[in-house]
N, C-alpha and C positions, 0 to 999 in steps of 0.2 A: 341726553346718552342717545337720545333715541336713533339717531345716525349711525351707532355703532353696536354690529352684530355682539348677538350673547357669545358668538365663539372667539370675539378676540379679548372680551372679557373673560372667558375663563381661559385662554389662552397664555394672557400676562398674568393672572393670578397663579396660573401653575408655575409661572415662571420664577413670581416670586418666591413662592414656595421652595422651587429648586434652588434657586439663591440658597436662600436659608440652608436648605439639605448642604450643598456643598460647602458652608462657612460651619456649621454644626459638626460635619464631617473633619475638615481641618482642624479644628478645635477638639478632637480627638473624642466626638460624640460628648460633648460637654452638654450637661442637662441646663446647666446655668444660662450659657450662652442661647441655647434653643426655645427656654422660657424667657429670656430676655428680648428676643426677636420675634417671638410670636406676640409678645405682650405689647412689644413699639408696634407692631404690623396692627394689632387690633385698635390700640388706643389712637394711633393714625387714623383710622378708616372712621372713628366718630363725627370728629367735626366737618370731616369730609364728605360722609352722606346729607350731613345737615347743610352745605354749602359754604361751610365757614371761609374756604379757601377761595370762594368765587370772587369776593369780594377784593378786588385787586388794588383800589385805589387808596384801601389805609397806608399810614406812614406809622411805623416802619411796615414794609409789606407783609402779609399773613404767610407770608409762603419761607417767610426764615425759621418759622415752626416747622416747616417739614424736614428742609436742609441744615438748620442750626443743629440740632441735636447729633446726627451723625458726623458731623464737622467736630462738635466740641468734643464727644468722645474718641475719634480718632488723636486729636492733640492730647489728649488723656491718657492713652493707650502710649503714645509717644513721649511724652513727656514726665512720665511718672515711672520710678521701678518697679513697680506690680504689672504696668501697663504694658514695659519692657518685656518683662518676664512672661508674661501671655503672647505677645507677638514673634520671641523666639520659639517659642513649643509649638507654634501653627505647622500644619503639615503644607509644605509648599508646593506637593504636587495637587492636592487637593484645591490650593488656591488657584495652582494655574488651570483644572478643571471646569474651576467657578467660571471662568470669563466663557466657556461656550454660549451660557445664557444672554450672551448680548445678540445671537442671531435669533432670537424668538422676538428679545425687546423692540428688534429695529424691523421685524414684522409687525410688530405692534403699532411701533410709530409709524410706521406707511399706512397702518388700516384707519390710523387718527389721521392721519395728512387726508387719505380718502374722503373721510367725512369730515372734512373742512375743521378740527380742532387743532391742527400744527399746523406751520407751514413748510412747503415742499425744502428750504434749506435746512430741516430737524431730520430729514429721512436719507436714505442713501441714493436718492435721484438728486439730492442738493449738495449740501455743505457735511454732510456727517459718513465718514469712514468708519465708524466703528464696528461694522461688520466683520471687519477685515479681522478683528481681535477674536470675534466667536469662532470664525472658520478656519481661524489659524491654531487656538488655543490645545485642539487636541492633537494635533501635529508634536506641537512642543512640548505637550505632556509627553508622548509616543519618544521622541527623538531625547529628549532630556532624562526622565525617569523611568522609563520601562527598558527602554532599548542601550541607553546612554551612551548616542553614539553624539550628542552634541553636549558641552558642559555651561560651567557655571556664568561667562561671558555672555553667549547666547540666550540666556535663560534672562541676565541684566538687559542687553540690550531688546528682547522684546519685549521686556515690560516697560521700558521706559519710552519705547514707541506707542506701545498699547495704552499706557497710561497718558499721553499726549493726545492720543486717538479721543479718548474719554473727556479730557478736558475740555479739547475742543469743541465736541456738541453741550457740555455742561454749559459754557459759556454762551454758545448761540442759542438754547434752550432759557436762558437768564435774561438775555437781551432781547426774547422773541415773548415775554409774558407782558400783558397788557398793563405794566405798572407805571407809574410816575418815571420811571427809570427806562421804560423801552425804547429801543433805538433800532430794531429792523422789525419787517414781518406785520407790518400795519393792516394789511389787506387781510391777512389772514394769520392772525397771530397766536402764542402758542397757550391755547386755554384745557388743552387735553388732560395735562398734569397735573390741574388742578380738580380732577375728576375722582371720587371713588371708583374702581380699585386703581386706577391711575398715579395717585397721590404716592403710592408704592414705588414708582421709579424712582423720585427725586427723594424720598423719604427714608428708604430701605435699602434698594437695589443697587442704587449709585453710590453711597455711601460703603457696602459693602464692595462693589468693584474695584473701586477706589484705595481702599485700606487693604484688599487681596495683592492690588500691586506694591505698593507701599511696603508692607509686609514684605515680603519677597525680595524687593529691593534690599533691604536692613537685613533679612538674613544671609541672602547672598553675598554681601560684603563682609558679615564678620564670621562666614565659615571656611 
């Protein structure tokens, strides 16, 4: 990680903590949620610091241990009664504001590209347009929740479009990791997210972003 300035590590650490803070507020300041997220943040850090995720040729890929728990948690929340009750109680305005973190995430990704740790296609100079979600999130927050100029339909459309943007970059990132299943970016693969602290992107930030979209879409339809 010698090519990555300390300022980038600091920015991304702050971004991860801000993501957790927004979700904590959306969960009405639940200490259980806060401790669970901070605990997972610490737990993921231990193998990352030791370089565990840098071995990308194993089957199944070790990266599954990063993304798998988040996806499993989302599934449990949607397919269990208590999980759905939790989702229905989340504050949609805070879930909307959470997406502002996608701006510093994109700045982090661009810095990793400059350090030759991810391909250009994963940045806003390539195929990643996710920064649009972060820039428009505060606009949607004010128009829908504060000024109430726009309503539920706008919220649904915006969340669907932004969910598509994050899924787009997730697919690109997975295909660019130097595993046996790599399909793109062979000259400069996606290795940056396998290092500490950037493992928090697939391990924490992205799952919370996806969950926030899905929770708002669910709540917008049932209310």
